[in-house]
C-alpha positions in Angstrom: -3.0 0.4 -56.6 -6.1 -1.6 -55.9 -7.1 -2.1 -52.3 -9.2 -5.3 -51.7 -11.8 -6.5 -49.3 -13.7 -3.2 -49.3 -10.8 -1.2 -47.8 -10.4 1.7 -50.2 -7.5 3.9 -49.2 -5.1 6.4 -50.7 -2.3 4.5 -52.7 1.0 4.0 -50.9 4.2 4.6 -52.9 4.8 0.9 -53.4 5.4 -2.2 -51.3 4.7 -5.8 -50.4 3.9 -8.6 -47.9 3.7 -12.4 -48.2 3.3 -15.6 -46.2 6.1 -18.2 -46.1 5.1 -21.0 -48.3 7.1 -24.2 -48.3 4.6 -25.6 -50.9 6.1 -23.1 -53.4 9.6 -24.3 -52.8 10.8 -20.7 -52.4 11.5 -20.3 -48.8 15.2 -20.0 -47.8 14.3 -19.7 -44.1 11.3 -19.8 -41.9 10.0 -17.4 -39.3 9.0 -18.2 -35.8 7.2 -16.1 -33.2 8.9 -12.8 -32.6 11.4 -13.4 -35.4 11.1 -12.7 -39.2 12.0 -15.3 -41.7 15.7 -15.8 -42.3 16.0 -14.8 -45.9 12.4 -15.0 -46.9 11.8 -16.1 -50.5 15.2 -16.6 -51.9 15.0 -18.1 -55.4 15.6 -15.2 -57.9 13.4 -16.7 -60.6 10.8 -18.6 -58.7 11.6 -21.7 -60.7 9.0 -24.4 -60.4 6.7 -22.1 -58.5 3.6 -20.2 -59.7 3.1 -17.2 -57.4 0.6 -15.4 -59.7 -2.3 -16.7 -57.6 -2.6 -17.1 -53.9 -2.0 -20.6 -52.6 -4.7 -22.3 -50.6 -5.1 -20.5 -47.2 -3.6 -17.3 -48.5 -5.6 -14.0 -48.5 -4.7 -11.1 -50.8 -4.9 -7.8 -48.9 -3.8 -5.4 -51.6 -2.3 -5.2 -55.1 0.0 -2.5 -56.5 2.9 -1.9 -58.8 6.4 -0.4 -58.7 8.4 1.1 -61.6 11.2 -1.4 -60.9 9.5 -4.3 -59.2 6.5 -4.4 -61.4 3.2 -5.8 -60.1 3.0 -7.2 -56.5 0.6 -8.5 -54.0 0.4 -8.3 -50.2 -0.9 -11.6 -48.8 -1.7 -13.0 -45.4 -1.8 -16.5 -44.2 -1.4 -18.8 -41.1 1.8 -20.7 -40.6 2.1 -24.5 -40.8 4.3 -26.4 -38.4 7.8 -26.8 -39.6 10.3 -29.4 -38.2 13.9 -29.4 -39.2 16.3 -32.1 -38.0 13.7 -33.2 -35.3 13.4 -29.7 -34.0 10.4 -27.5 -34.4 11.6 -24.2 -36.0 8.1 -22.8 -36.6 4.9 -23.6 -34.8 1.5 -23.8 -36.5 -1.0 -21.0 -36.2 1.2 -17.9 -36.5 0.0 -14.9 -38.4 2.1 -14.4 -41.6 2.5 -11.6 -44.0 4.2 -11.7 -47.3 5.1 -9.5 -50.3 5.1 -11.3 -53.6 6.5 -10.0 -56.9 4.1 -11.3 -59.6 6.6 -10.6 -62.5 10.0 -10.1 -60.8 12.6 -8.2 -63.0 15.5 -10.4 -64.2 18.0 -8.5 -62.0 16.3 -8.8 -58.7 17.6 -11.4 -56.2 14.3 -12.5 -54.6 10.8 -12.8 -55.8 9.3 -12.0 -52.4 9.8 -11.8 -48.6 7.7 -12.4 -45.5 7.6 -13.3 -41.9 5.4 -15.1 -39.4 4.7 -14.2 -35.8 5.4 -11.0 -34.0 8.3 -8.8 -35.0 9.5 -5.2 -34.5 9.0 -2.9 -31.6 5.8 -1.7 -29.9 3.6 -3.2 -32.6 5.6 -1.7 -35.5 7.6 -4.2 -37.6 9.5 -3.8 -40.9 10.9 -6.1 -43.6 12.6 -5.3 -46.8 12.7 -6.6 -50.4 15.4 -5.0 -52.6 14.8 -5.1 -56.4 16.8 -4.3 -59.5 15.9 -4.5 -63.1 18.1 -5.2 -66.2 18.9 -1.5 -66.7 20.4 -1.3 -63.2 17.6 0.7 -61.6 17.2 -0.3 -57.9 14.6 0.2 -55.2 13.8 -1.2 -51.8 10.3 -2.2 -50.9 9.8 -1.7 -47.2 6.7 -3.4 -45.6 5.5 -4.7 -42.4 2.9 -4.4 -39.6 1.7 -1.5 -37.6 -0.6 -1.1 -34.6 -4.4 -1.2 -35.3 -4.5 2.5 -34.4 -2.0 3.5 -37.1 -3.5 5.4 -39.9 -0.1 5.7 -41.8 3.5 4.8 -41.6 6.3 7.3 -42.2 9.9 6.8 -43.2 12.4 9.6 -42.6 16.1 9.9 -43.5 18.8 12.5 -43.2 19.1 12.8 -47.0 15.5 12.7 -48.1 12.1 14.2 -47.5 9.7 12.2 -45.3 7.8 9.4 -47.1 4.4 8.3 -45.9 1.9 5.5 -46.8 -1.5 4.8 -45.5 -1.9 1.5 -43.6 -3.9 -1.4 -45.0 -6.5 -3.2 -43.0 -5.4 -6.7 -42.4 -7.5 -9.9 -41.7 -10.3 -9.3 -39.3 -8.8 -11.8 -36.9 -5.5 -9.9 -36.7 -5.2 -6.9 -34.4 -2.8 -5.0 -36.7 -2.6 -3.2 -40.0 0.0 -3.6 -42.8 1.9 -1.1 -44.8 4.3 -0.8 -47.7 6.6 1.9 -49.1 9.0 2.0 -52.0 12.2 3.9 -51.2 15.6 4.6 -52.9 18.4 2.3 -51.7 20.6 5.3 -50.7 18.6 6.4 -47.6 20.9 7.5 -44.7 19.9 7.0 -41.1 16.4 5.8 -42.0 13.8 5.7 -39.3 10.2 4.3 -39.4 7.3 5.6 -37.3 3.6 5.2 -37.3 1.2 8.1 -37.4 -2.3 8.5 -35.9 -5.4 9.5 -37.7 -4.9 13.0 -36.3 -1.4 13.2 -37.9 0.7 12.8 -34.7 3.8 10.6 -34.8 3.8 7.8 -32.3 7.4 8.2 -31.4 8.5 4.6 -32.1 11.4 5.7 -34.4 12.3 2.2 -35.6 15.9 2.1 -36.9 15.8 0.8 -40.5 19.5 1.1 -41.3 20.0 -2.7 -41.4 17.0 -3.0 -43.8 18.8 -0.8 -46.4 22.1 -2.7 -46.4 21.1 -5.2 -49.0 19.6 -2.6 -51.3 22.7 -0.5 -51.1 24.9 -3.4 -52.0 22.5 -4.3 -54.9 22.7 -0.7 -56.2 26.4 -0.2 -55.6 27.2 -0.1 -59.3 24.0 1.5 -60.5 22.4 4.9 -60.2 19.2 4.6 -58.1 16.1 5.7 -60.0 13.0 5.0 -58.0 
């Protein structure tokens, strides 16, 4: 994994983040303040869209790769105003994060996901991007934002050892950090917490059960192999 903008940190296990770009024709839903995008990037092939390079106004925060998802980028941007049927569904000027698959596997349902505005609890927010390749291997890329004081984010489950990833410094004008982890789709009772530089858990314990539902359905007929 390559960390950009001078922020060299220990590699996370895998993950993603991305802004919601109507210009790419990929967004199934749009996020508003305090609410993630409804569906994120929905087109499974990215037809008609080139996501290999950031669009104007996007900033690449980190690059990485996953055994199933392949290469990905975490990007940040600022939202544009979106009006649908004469109603503003997204104001301009919200901070957005997005995870983009640069070469999505043929079996995966979405090439990316993201959200604009604040989401989560106590500064900790999480989104998901389930992926599957042609051989049936499945993973879930969990990503989101964490408080500026968070040195790492940890995912725990009743059927797995704790998984932890160092946070990524975001844009200097955003008082938050980003994070990403690749996890198997079969996690039971998953919880997400952020960790201080001294190693103490913050106690947020964000319930991530709903984030795993899509990954479990995707992997229902396959043997997970993260």
